[in-house]
DRENBAMI-736780 format. One line per 8 residues: number of its first residue (from 1); their letters; for each residue x, z, y of C-alpha. Coordinates in Angstrom, 3 decimals, padded with zeros to 6 digits, always signed. Layout:
NUM) A) X Z Y ~ ...
END
This chain:
1) MSDERLLV) -009.373 +041.174 -014.458 ~ -008.203 +039.257 -011.384 ~ -010.428 +039.270 -008.305 ~ -010.821 +035.469 -008.606 ~ -012.779 +036.056 -011.805 ~ -014.946 +038.915 -010.577 ~ -018.200 +037.193 -009.711 ~ -021.372 +038.310 -008.023
9) TDRRGQGH) -024.518 +036.271 -007.666 ~ -026.477 +036.078 -004.437 ~ -030.284 +035.856 -004.312 ~ -030.164 +032.075 -004.681 ~ -028.081 +032.328 -007.849 ~ -024.942 +031.037 -006.144 ~ -021.748 +032.363 -007.724 ~ -019.217 +033.862 -005.335
17) SHHGFRAR) -016.213 +036.100 -005.727 ~ -016.286 +039.410 -003.984 ~ -013.988 +037.863 -001.331 ~ -016.639 +035.341 -000.370 ~ -015.020 +032.089 -001.561 ~ -016.866 +030.071 -004.139 ~ -015.698 +030.933 -007.634 ~ -015.743 +027.293 -008.699
25) SLIIRGME) -013.170 +026.599 -006.003 ~ -010.485 +027.634 -008.493 ~ -011.417 +024.742 -010.753 ~ -010.109 +021.234 -010.139 ~ -010.595 +018.404 -012.582 ~ -011.737 +020.809 -015.265 ~ -008.752 +023.140 -014.929 ~ -009.346 +026.721 -013.867
33) FQSRAVRT) -006.488 +028.001 -011.729 ~ -005.353 +031.621 -011.683 ~ -004.024 +031.308 -008.134 ~ -005.606 +029.834 -005.028 ~ -002.137 +029.200 -003.599 ~ -001.050 +027.230 -006.651 ~ -004.304 +025.271 -006.765 ~ -003.884 +024.296 -003.118
41) LVEIHEHE) -000.263 +023.232 -003.551 ~ -001.167 +021.196 -006.649 ~ -003.931 +019.430 -004.708 ~ -001.652 +018.694 -001.741 ~ +001.088 +017.443 -004.078 ~ -001.369 +015.089 -005.798 ~ -002.465 +013.742 -002.426 ~ +001.074 +013.252 -001.124
49) LRRFLDVW) +002.452 +011.646 -004.285 ~ -000.436 +009.161 -004.296 ~ +000.118 +008.433 -000.582 ~ +003.787 +007.776 -001.316 ~ +002.813 +005.352 -004.103 ~ +000.385 +003.517 -001.808 ~ +003.133 +002.978 +000.772 ~ +005.686 +002.167 -001.936
57) DSFAASDV) +003.357 -000.537 -003.286 ~ +003.268 -002.143 +000.176 ~ +007.004 -001.729 +000.604 ~ +007.800 -003.126 -002.864 ~ +005.661 -006.199 -002.158 ~ +007.376 -006.813 +001.181 ~ +010.678 -008.396 +002.072 ~ +011.646 -005.324 +004.105
65) PMPEARGD) +015.182 -004.190 +003.252 ~ +015.773 -000.782 +001.703 ~ +016.418 +002.020 +004.177 ~ +020.105 +002.777 +004.675 ~ +021.366 +004.739 +001.649 ~ +023.846 +006.961 +003.501 ~ +025.421 +007.869 +000.172 ~ +022.121 +008.559 -001.608
73) ESYASRET) +022.041 +006.652 -004.899 ~ +018.245 +006.925 -004.933 ~ +018.253 +004.124 -002.334 ~ +020.160 +001.655 -004.512 ~ +016.947 -000.355 -005.056 ~ +013.181 -000.175 -004.821 ~ +013.083 +000.722 -008.511 ~ +015.540 +003.609 -008.190
81) LVTHVVGA) +013.635 +005.013 -005.214 ~ +010.246 +005.116 -006.902 ~ +011.846 +006.481 -010.086 ~ +013.539 +009.181 -008.020 ~ +010.277 +010.282 -006.380 ~ +008.035 +010.306 -009.466 ~ +010.848 +011.655 -011.634 ~ +011.397 +014.501 -009.183
89) ARNYLTWI) +007.702 +015.449 -009.528 ~ +008.273 +015.744 -013.274 ~ +011.520 +017.652 -012.820 ~ +010.008 +020.196 -010.416 ~ +007.295 +020.904 -012.986 ~ +009.736 +021.325 -015.873 ~ +011.946 +023.597 -013.735 ~ +008.961 +025.811 -012.914
97) GECVGRPV) +008.024 +025.937 -016.600 ~ +011.537 +027.083 -017.477 ~ +011.493 +029.733 -014.736 ~ +008.233 +031.304 -015.895 ~ +009.098 +031.090 -019.588 ~ +006.578 +028.379 -020.451 ~ +008.639 +025.230 -021.046 ~ +006.942 +021.921 -020.276
105) TDVDGERD) +007.727 +019.525 -023.105 ~ +004.756 +017.143 -023.047 ~ +005.822 +014.880 -020.169 ~ +007.545 +011.517 -020.278 ~ +011.272 +012.120 -019.850 ~ +012.138 +008.486 -019.076 ~ +014.708 +008.114 -016.299 ~ +015.544 +004.408 -016.453
113) PAKVAPKA) +014.301 +002.717 -013.247 ~ +013.773 -000.566 -015.133 ~ +011.264 +001.237 -017.361 ~ +009.691 +003.675 -014.871 ~ +009.174 +001.395 -011.840 ~ +006.831 -001.122 -013.542 ~ +004.579 +001.745 -014.622 ~ +005.135 +004.012 -011.602
121) RPFAEAIL) +001.478 +004.744 -010.918 ~ +000.398 +005.583 -014.502 ~ +003.680 +007.480 -014.937 ~ +002.868 +009.523 -011.810 ~ -000.751 +010.103 -012.862 ~ +000.453 +011.499 -016.204 ~ +002.827 +013.813 -014.332 ~ +000.028 +014.947 -012.003
129) AAWRRHLA) -002.202 +015.682 -014.995 ~ +000.627 +017.752 -016.452 ~ +000.892 +019.644 -013.150 ~ -002.762 +020.656 -013.462 ~ -002.456 +021.431 -017.170 ~ +000.620 +023.628 -016.849 ~ +000.292 +025.151 -013.401 ~ -003.309 +026.305 -013.778
137) ALADPELG) -001.984 +029.342 -015.664 ~ +000.553 +030.200 -012.953 ~ -000.369 +033.552 -011.410 ~ +000.473 +034.805 -007.923 ~ +003.094 +037.343 -009.126 ~ +005.043 +034.465 -010.710 ~ +005.420 +032.724 -007.339 ~ +008.047 +035.165 -006.097
145) PTLFKTRW) +010.039 +036.960 -004.875 ~ +012.391 +036.212 -007.807 ~ +014.804 +033.391 -007.016 ~ +016.029 +030.884 -009.595 ~ +018.904 +028.432 -009.356 ~ +017.642 +024.891 -008.813 ~ +019.179 +021.977 -010.654 ~ +021.009 +021.052 -007.433
153) GEFFSVET) +022.462 +024.548 -006.979 ~ +020.275 +026.224 -004.358 ~ +018.131 +029.284 -005.084 ~ +014.346 +028.936 -004.798 ~ +011.347 +031.013 -005.722 ~ +008.673 +029.223 -007.722 ~ +006.533 +029.055 -004.576 ~ +009.397 +027.498 -002.606
161) MLEHAVVH) +009.798 +024.848 -005.305 ~ +006.068 +024.070 -005.174 ~ +006.328 +023.652 -001.399 ~ +009.451 +021.505 -001.786 ~ +007.576 +019.328 -004.284 ~ +004.821 +018.752 -001.712 ~ +007.248 +017.704 +001.020 ~ +009.494 +015.467 -001.120
169) PMRHRIQL) +007.117 +012.485 -001.476 ~ +006.081 +012.949 +002.180 ~ +009.673 +012.503 +003.367 ~ +010.182 +009.335 +001.344 ~ +006.770 +007.936 +002.373 ~ +007.576 +008.437 +006.033 ~ +010.954 +006.713 +005.597 ~ +009.230 +003.694 +004.041
177) ERALARTT) +006.500 +003.672 +006.704 ~ +009.198 +003.591 +009.384 ~ +010.979 +000.709 +007.640 ~ +007.711 -001.229 +007.384 ~ +006.866 -000.496 +011.037 ~ +010.296 -001.643 +012.283 ~ +009.859 -004.958 +010.519 ~ +006.342 -005.398 +011.909
185) DSR) +007.509 -004.460 +015.427 ~ +010.403 -006.938 +015.313 ~ +008.175 -009.922 +014.460
END
């Protein structure tokens, strides 16, 4: 039995693990997580993907031009950018599922920006729910040190991919915030 499940009760009837953190802290939105590290990364990813979508909504409603593409096809349009970011969240999850031998097959595989962009927020929320559903079972030993080839050719551990997934929407959000700020500053 993992130490996260070994509970003791104090005199007030409060459940705690023998490490002192609250046992219920491994449960988010009804999902019990096997790993505190995974739970934390899932929570941060949820927060950052939603922050990206909030900024994207403002950006999409503005007349601010797209940031310079610099050869990145994800910047071809507003629709391709949001599809890239929410689609990447799905793809990181399916990659992790493949790496740990538990394929993720219950997520929307749509890749067409004309279909994804109009439903970006519900699409993302379904992906985030799948993150909780599938990653709750991920245990600390599965995080590393084994490295797996990413779909773009680099080698990552599962933990590195989770961290990459957290940073990805942050990077794109910051790019859009800068574009919005430049337009505001120039007026």
